[in-house]
C-alpha positions as CSV (number, residue, x, y, z in Angstrom):
1,X,67.6,25.7,-176.9
2,X,70.3,23.0,-176.4
3,X,72.1,22.0,-173.4
4,X,75.7,22.2,-172.1
5,X,77.3,18.8,-172.6
6,X,80.8,17.5,-172.0
7,X,82.2,14.0,-172.0
8,X,85.9,13.0,-171.2
9,X,87.4,9.6,-170.9
10,X,90.5,9.2,-168.7
11,X,93.0,6.4,-168.6
12,X,95.6,7.9,-166.2
13,X,95.5,8.8,-162.5
14,X,95.7,12.3,-161.0
15,X,93.7,15.4,-160.6
16,X,92.0,16.2,-163.9
17,X,91.2,19.6,-165.4
18,X,87.8,21.0,-164.4
19,X,84.7,20.9,-166.6
20,X,83.0,24.3,-166.5
21,X,79.3,24.9,-165.9
22,X,77.1,28.0,-166.0
23,X,76.0,28.8,-162.4
24,X,73.9,31.8,-163.7
25,X,71.3,29.5,-165.3
26,X,68.1,29.5,-163.2
27,X,66.7,26.9,-162.4
28,X,70.2,25.4,-161.9
29,X,70.4,21.6,-162.6
30,X,73.3,19.5,-163.7
31,X,73.7,15.8,-164.0
32,X,77.2,14.2,-163.7
33,X,77.6,10.6,-164.7
34,X,80.8,8.6,-164.2
35,X,81.3,5.2,-165.9
36,X,84.0,2.8,-164.8
37,X,85.2,0.8,-167.8
38,X,87.3,-1.9,-166.0
39,X,88.3,-0.7,-162.5
40,X,88.9,2.7,-161.0
41,X,89.1,4.4,-157.6
42,X,88.2,8.1,-157.7
43,X,86.2,11.0,-156.4
44,X,84.4,14.0,-157.8
45,X,85.0,17.6,-156.6
46,X,83.2,20.8,-157.3
47,X,84.1,24.5,-156.9
48,X,82.1,27.7,-156.6
49,X,85.1,29.8,-157.8
50,X,84.6,31.4,-161.2
51,X,86.3,30.1,-164.3
52,X,88.8,33.0,-164.2
53,X,90.4,31.3,-161.1
54,X,92.9,28.6,-162.1
55,X,92.1,25.1,-160.9
56,X,95.2,25.1,-158.7
57,X,93.9,28.2,-156.9
58,X,90.2,27.3,-156.6
59,X,88.7,26.0,-153.4
60,X,87.4,22.5,-154.0
61,X,84.8,20.4,-152.2
62,X,84.2,16.7,-152.3
63,X,80.8,15.6,-153.7
64,X,78.9,13.5,-151.3
65,X,77.4,11.2,-154.0
66,X,80.9,10.5,-155.5
67,X,83.3,10.6,-152.5
68,X,86.9,9.5,-152.2
69,X,87.1,5.7,-152.6
70,X,84.3,5.4,-155.2
71,X,84.9,2.3,-157.3
72,X,81.6,1.9,-159.3
73,X,79.8,4.0,-161.9
74,X,77.7,6.8,-160.3
75,X,75.3,9.6,-161.2
76,X,75.1,12.9,-159.2
77,X,72.2,15.3,-159.6
78,X,73.2,18.8,-158.5
79,X,70.6,21.5,-158.0
80,X,72.6,24.2,-156.2
81,X,74.7,26.5,-158.4
82,X,78.3,25.4,-158.8
83,X,80.9,26.7,-161.3
84,X,82.8,23.5,-162.2
85,X,83.5,19.8,-161.5
86,X,86.5,17.6,-161.8
87,X,87.7,14.1,-161.1
88,X,90.5,13.0,-158.9
89,X,91.6,9.5,-159.9
90,X,93.6,7.4,-157.4
91,X,93.7,4.3,-159.6
92,X,92.4,3.3,-163.0
93,X,92.6,0.3,-165.3
94,X,90.9,0.7,-168.6
95,X,88.8,3.9,-168.9
96,X,86.9,6.2,-166.5
97,X,84.5,8.4,-168.3
98,X,82.7,11.5,-167.0
99,X,79.6,13.0,-168.7
100,X,78.2,16.4,-167.6
101,X,74.9,17.7,-168.9
102,X,73.4,21.0,-167.9
103,X,70.1,22.3,-169.2
104,X,69.8,25.8,-170.6
105,X,66.9,28.0,-169.5
106,X,64.7,29.8,-171.9
107,X,64.0,32.8,-169.7
């Protein structure tokens, strides 16, 4: 079976729309990679709230691997179930790309 995969490239600042995951998959594992094209300052947040809750109403937590003030490309490996991730971009010149891959179990 395939895997959940998303990639989005951003060229503007601000809080970006979340990328949904499937927290019901066991053994939960997701890899999030960010690639800074020229320069960027950003952070990654995650939420446990279901996709039925709007991004603006969800409770967000800062990821420890990609905290506020990050300026380089990073990879975060997450093994505890979360529902979605998003980037908050303080500054960007060029492109900041996020890639999210989650394996799908064959239970």
